[in-house]
C-alpha positions, 0 to 999 in steps of 0.5 A, a space after each residue: 478457531 485454533 483446532 480448525 486451523 491446526 486441523 487445516 494445516 494438519 490436512 495440508 501436511 497429510 495431503 503432502 505425505 499422502 503424495 509421497 506415500 502414493 509416489 513410493 507405493 506407486 512404484 512398489 505396486 509396479 514392481 509387484 505387478 511386474 512380479 505378478 506378470 512374470 509369474 502369470 506369464 510362466 503359468 505359476 500363481 503367486 505363493 502364499 509366502 510372497 503374499 504374506 511378505 507383501 502384506 508385512 511390507 505394507 503394515 510396515 510402511 502404513 506405520 512408517 507413515 502414521 509416524 511421519 504424520 504425527 511428527 508433522 502434526 507436532 511441528 505444525 502445532 509447535 510453529 503455530 504456537 510460536 507464532 501465537 507467542 510473538 503475536 501476543 508479545 507485539 500486543 495482539 490478543 489471542 482472537 486477533 491472532 486467530 482471525 489474522 491466521 484465517 485471513 484467506 490467501 489471496 491472488 496478487 492483483 495486477 497493478 495498473 500504471 500510476 496516474 500522473 496526478 501527484 496529489 496526497 492520494 497519489 502520495 500514499 499509493 505510491 509509497 504504499 506500492 513501493 513496499 510490496 514484496 516485503 515480509 510480514 512480521 508481528 509488530 513491524 512498522 518498517 522499513 524492511 517488514 511490516 505488520 497490517 498496521 505498521 504498514 499504514 503507519 509507515 505509509 502515512 508517516 513517509 508520504 504525507 507526514 501523518 502520525 498514525 498510532 500502531 494497531 488497528 483498533 487505535 487506527 480505526 479512531 482516526 479520520 472520518 467515516 467513508 461509505 464502502 461504495 464511496 471509497 477512494 485511494 488512500 482510504 483505510 479498510 477494517 476487518 472485524 467489529 468496531 473497537 475489536 478490528 484485527 486487520 487493515 489494509 489501504 484502498 488503492 482504487 480499482 477495487 484493490 487494497 495493499 496489505 500485509 496479510 499474516 505470517 509467511 506472506 509479504 505486502 501485496 495488492 490484492 482484489 477486495 471482492 473475496 475479502 470484503 472490509 466491514 468499514 473504512 475510514 478517510 485520513 487525508 483532510 481532502 482527497 481532492 474530491 470532497 465538495 464539502 472541504 474548501 480552502 481556509 486560512 484558519 491557523 494562519 498567523 499574520 505573517 504567513 501566507 497559506 499556499 493553496 494547492 489545486 488539481 485539475 484532473 482533466 489536463 493533469 495540471 497543478 495550480 498553487 494560489 495565495 488567494 482563497 477567492 482564486 482557489 474557490 473559483 477554481 473549484 467551482 470550474 471543476 478543480 480539486 483542492 488538495 489543501 495547503 502545499 506550503 505556508 510562505 512568509 509575508 515578506 522576502 524574496 519574490 516568486 514570480 507566476 508565469 502563464 503560458 498561453 499556448 498550453 495553459 501551464 503555469 510556471 513559478 520562479 525566484 529567478 528574474 533572469 528566468 522570468 525574462 527568458 520566459 517572457 521572451 518565448 511568449 509567456 505572460 507575467 502574472 506578478 508576484 505569487 508569494 514570497 521566499 524565506 524561511 528554512 523549508 525547502 520547496 522542491 522543483 520537479 520536471 516531467 520530460 514526458 508531459 502531455 502537451 496540456 500537462 504539467 511540466 513542472 511540479 512543486 512540493 515540500 515533501 521529499 518523500 513525494 519528490 523521491 516518488 515522483 523521480 521513481 516514476 520518471 521525473 527529473 529533480 531540479 533541486 530547490 525551487 524556494 523556501 517556506 516558512 513551514 508546512 501545515 502539521 496534518 
């Protein structure tokens, strides 16, 4: 593999030198032809002395080009060996290095607009997209440079607070197996045999992934058709579409209340429910379960639940005056949703471009999700209330 790559790089260098040589000899050829034409025009044949001089010049030019090619080959070999040393120092095997260096160069894919959905899938995809253009570096895990595993590790930690180890062979042990025909955004795509993988990318939908390819290239989105993975793993506990994942209070303490986060993909709305039965009823009518949004205390300051019968939106507020103003404007008061108390801030976001039946407000305890929404046009409205804690991923 190494010799093949060196030959490939050498061939590239040779081709470039050939272009230079062709350009030079092209000028010489024109000059020679012009001289010949002038000679022929005068009725004289080229002298043997001129012919001998021309052959000598060609021989000298060939020798110079050969020396240049040898120097280029040595530079390529030295560069290759330098990259290999960096890879080994970062923990890659020689075989992994050679496989990484043989990853095909693909054209960058055109990314579609981000969905307005704000679940964990969109959080990791948005975070991955924000890394596009950053350079590759062996063993790097951000924020300014990445290798393939470092990119995945950084994105999951920043987007959804999931800690993944470095190294593809370690990362492939996490999550659950996914059929390559059933990929969802956020799934990890692995290249190589199990236990000996050499590359990983993150699926973002539309038959595309974001990955950090190899030295000399930047983080980019590509179509996976011509670089198809060997297998995939799903890290997110619920991608929002798994019918086998249901809301549960497993791990809930007696002084806590899980707040389940639901998403209606048809209307673009989120709903937050304290009751398991309510969350399951929403699943039964087509809503997606996106996990435990945060954990509220069982006592504390009231957070009120409001409903707008005109557009089906819900709104949540700890402020009595806001509750009363919404009632005056036609909203329905549906009681206390949960309590505020603790040290974890839950942020409130406002979407000024929301469609008629789409969420205009969103609530999240994740600063990364808040920041990602602000990047796509949402307005931060500060801290809505406080939670006791968030569920460990």
